[in-house]
Wavefront OBJ file of the C-alpha trace (Angstrom):
o trace
v -12.004 -135.863 200.235
v -13.978 -135.338 197.053
v -12.393 -134.872 193.653
v -13.887 -134.421 190.202
v -12.045 -135.569 187.108
v -13.164 -134.384 183.672
v -12.078 -135.721 180.307
v -13.001 -136.826 176.811
v -13.527 -140.408 175.662
v -13.107 -141.127 171.960
v -15.269 -143.965 170.630
v -14.792 -145.579 167.235
v -18.314 -146.667 166.286
v -19.992 -147.889 163.101
v -21.104 -144.244 162.692
v -17.508 -143.028 162.859
v -15.395 -141.466 165.577
v -17.449 -139.956 168.396
v -16.360 -137.877 171.380
v -17.997 -138.334 174.772
v -17.522 -135.971 177.707
v -16.872 -137.771 180.979
v -17.093 -136.406 184.529
v -16.029 -138.750 187.337
v -16.557 -137.925 191.007
v -14.309 -139.651 193.543
v -15.112 -139.630 197.262
v -13.517 -140.992 200.389
v -10.083 -140.958 201.939
v -6.961 -141.339 199.811
v -5.521 -144.831 199.856
v -2.144 -145.436 201.461
v 0.559 -146.350 198.943
v -1.913 -145.752 196.073
v -3.809 -148.882 197.178
v -0.889 -151.132 196.202
v -0.950 -152.806 199.635
v -4.385 -154.307 198.833
v -3.655 -156.753 196.012
v -7.362 -157.210 195.211
v -7.496 -153.593 193.979
v -5.315 -154.439 190.952
v -3.384 -151.177 191.352
v -0.041 -152.886 190.895
v -0.715 -152.943 187.166
v 0.676 -149.412 186.844
v 3.823 -150.987 185.403
v 1.848 -151.728 182.229
v 2.183 -148.066 181.263
v 5.859 -147.921 182.212
v 8.521 -147.099 179.650
v 11.288 -148.209 182.025
v 12.482 -151.168 179.959
v 11.846 -149.962 176.426
v 15.538 -150.412 175.780
v 17.016 -153.913 175.767
v 18.410 -153.694 179.314
v 16.696 -155.373 182.255
v 16.283 -152.843 185.099
v 17.506 -153.722 188.588
v 16.693 -155.574 190.744
v 15.439 -157.900 188.002
v 17.555 -160.381 186.089
v 17.202 -161.388 182.442
v 15.500 -164.698 181.728
v 18.095 -167.429 181.627
v 16.325 -168.920 178.672
v 15.006 -172.284 177.714
v 16.724 -175.446 178.832
v 14.932 -178.151 176.899
v 11.285 -177.566 177.798
v 11.991 -175.518 180.950
v 12.209 -171.750 181.361
v 14.183 -170.360 184.302
v 13.553 -166.932 185.798
v 14.754 -165.681 189.168
v 13.810 -168.468 191.599
v 11.152 -169.962 189.322
v 11.249 -172.781 186.781
v 8.344 -173.494 184.442
v 8.408 -176.775 182.535
v 6.160 -177.295 179.522
v 4.798 -180.731 178.633
v 4.793 -182.164 175.111
v 1.138 -181.013 174.844
v 2.203 -177.382 175.374
v 0.612 -177.107 178.812
v 2.560 -176.435 182.022
v 3.960 -179.687 183.408
v 5.654 -178.203 186.477
v 6.015 -174.821 188.167
v 8.657 -174.631 190.877
v 9.077 -171.496 193.008
v 12.194 -171.665 195.137
v 12.269 -175.342 195.980
v 8.488 -175.787 196.108
v 6.400 -177.362 193.358
v 3.295 -175.166 193.113
v 1.476 -176.897 190.259
v -0.543 -179.695 191.812
l 1 2 3 4 5 6 7 8 9 10 11 12 13 14 15 16 17 18 19 20 21 22 23 24 25 26 27 28 29 30 31 32 33 34 35 36 37 38 39 40 41 42 43 44 45 46 47 48 49 50 51 52 53 54 55 56 57 58 59 60 61 62 63 64 65 66 67 68 69 70 71 72 73 74 75 76 77 78 79 80 81 82 83 84 85 86 87 88 89 90 91 92 93 94 95 96 97 98 99 100
């Protein structure tokens, strides 16, 4: 399949605001699941534009951070401990230490 996408790009330059017309041609088959199954594509970042959690509630199935306990932060099945230098001292996922 071939698709053409057309739009305007606004650039703020030292000469002021400039508009640039953009035409992008896309070829090839559509990706299954928007390409989300191939982590190297970076398509899972769509959540960055989400407005799902603009309110103060944490949407399911997520849980709120349980907060700091000394120098450790707990979230879901993960615990991140920060050393006195401010760098990660330990990262535990489940029962496995993953920071070697």
